[in-house]
MARLUM-413951 format. One record per residue (C-alpha): residue in three letters; residue number from 1; x, y, z. Coordinates in nm, 4 decimals. Each point is the difference from the previous one (the first is absolute). Example, Ala and Ser with C-alpha at 12.3 -4.5 7.8 and 13.67 -1.06 7.14 Angstrom:
2
[pt "Ala",1,[1.2300,-0.4500,0.7800]]
[pt "Ser",2,[0.1370,0.3440,-0.0660]]
//
This chain:
59
[pt "Met",1,[9.1489,10.0692,3.7037]]
[pt "Asn",2,[-0.0196,-0.0498,-0.3717]]
[pt "Lys",3,[-0.1447,-0.3502,0.0121]]
[pt "Asp",4,[-0.3586,-0.0751,0.0808]]
[pt "Arg",5,[-0.0110,-0.1588,0.3465]]
[pt "His",6,[-0.1516,-0.3157,-0.1463]]
[pt "Gln",7,[0.3030,-0.0511,-0.2250]]
[pt "Leu",8,[0.2487,-0.0112,0.2886]]
[pt "Thr",9,[0.1471,-0.3367,0.0866]]
[pt "Pro",10,[-0.1318,-0.1154,0.3403]]
[pt "Thr",11,[0.2566,-0.0281,0.2786]]
[pt "Pro",12,[-0.1207,-0.2556,0.2514]]
[pt "Val",13,[0.1085,0.0786,0.3565]]
[pt "Arg",14,[-0.0661,-0.2030,0.3127]]
[pt "Ile",15,[-0.1260,0.2321,0.2723]]
[pt "Pro",16,[-0.0409,-0.1386,0.3521]]
[pt "Leu",17,[-0.3451,0.0504,0.1504]]
[pt "Asp",18,[0.1376,0.2217,0.2785]]
[pt "Val",19,[0.1128,0.2430,-0.2725]]
[pt "Lys",20,[-0.2845,-0.0549,-0.2451]]
[pt "Ala",21,[-0.2856,0.0652,0.2439]]
[pt "Pro",22,[0.1132,0.3541,0.0921]]
[pt "Leu",23,[0.0697,0.0736,-0.3675]]
[pt "Gln",24,[-0.3536,-0.1086,-0.0893]]
[pt "Ala",25,[-0.1428,0.2215,0.2755]]
[pt "Ala",26,[0.2070,0.2973,-0.1193]]
[pt "Ala",27,[-0.1050,-0.0643,-0.3604]]
[pt "Lys",28,[-0.3651,0.0075,0.1019]]
[pt "Ala",29,[0.0498,0.3174,0.2060]]
[pt "Asn",30,[0.1793,0.1661,-0.2939]]
[pt "Asp",31,[-0.2590,-0.1225,-0.2525]]
[pt "Arg",32,[0.2611,-0.2003,-0.1938]]
[pt "Ser",33,[0.0491,-0.3583,-0.1055]]
[pt "Leu",34,[0.2590,-0.2029,0.1881]]
[pt "Asn",35,[0.2262,0.0320,-0.3038]]
[pt "Gly",36,[-0.0488,0.3777,-0.0033]]
[pt "Glu",37,[0.0843,0.0261,0.3690]]
[pt "Ile",38,[0.3168,-0.2057,-0.0405]]
[pt "Leu",39,[0.1103,0.2052,-0.3031]]
[pt "Ser",40,[-0.0662,0.3272,0.1800]]
[pt "Arg",41,[0.2089,-0.1084,0.2981]]
[pt "Leu",42,[0.2829,-0.1340,-0.2137]]
[pt "Arg",43,[0.0149,0.3191,-0.2046]]
[pt "Ala",44,[-0.0015,0.2156,0.3141]]
[pt "Ser",45,[0.2822,-0.2018,0.1550]]
[pt "Leu",46,[0.2072,0.0194,-0.3189]]
[pt "Glu",47,[-0.0515,0.3755,-0.0303]]
[pt "Ser",48,[0.0848,0.0756,0.3634]]
[pt "Lys",49,[0.3144,-0.2108,0.0317]]
[pt "Ala",50,[0.3221,-0.0431,-0.1929]]
[pt "Pro",51,[0.0359,-0.3361,-0.1763]]
[pt "Ala",52,[0.1392,-0.2762,0.2210]]
[pt "Ala",53,[0.3040,-0.0356,-0.2247]]
[pt "Gln",54,[0.0965,0.3617,0.0650]]
[pt "Lys",55,[-0.0521,-0.0346,0.3735]]
[pt "Gly",56,[0.2232,-0.3053,0.0129]]
[pt "Asn",57,[0.2820,0.1866,-0.1719]]
[pt "Gln",58,[-0.0062,0.2820,0.2564]]
[pt "Gln",59,[0.1107,-0.2166,0.2930]]
//
């Protein structure tokens, strides 16, 4: 990333507690912040799968 992380525009997301609690536990186990854990998982899912738009066109 070229921008400093503090210059990024926040993106508020509502996360249900049944999803947030395991994310918080994983973040602690991985020595990350909750934000870091969410970003890591999002990046991994985007790298391992084709974009949804491409998948939809294959049907």
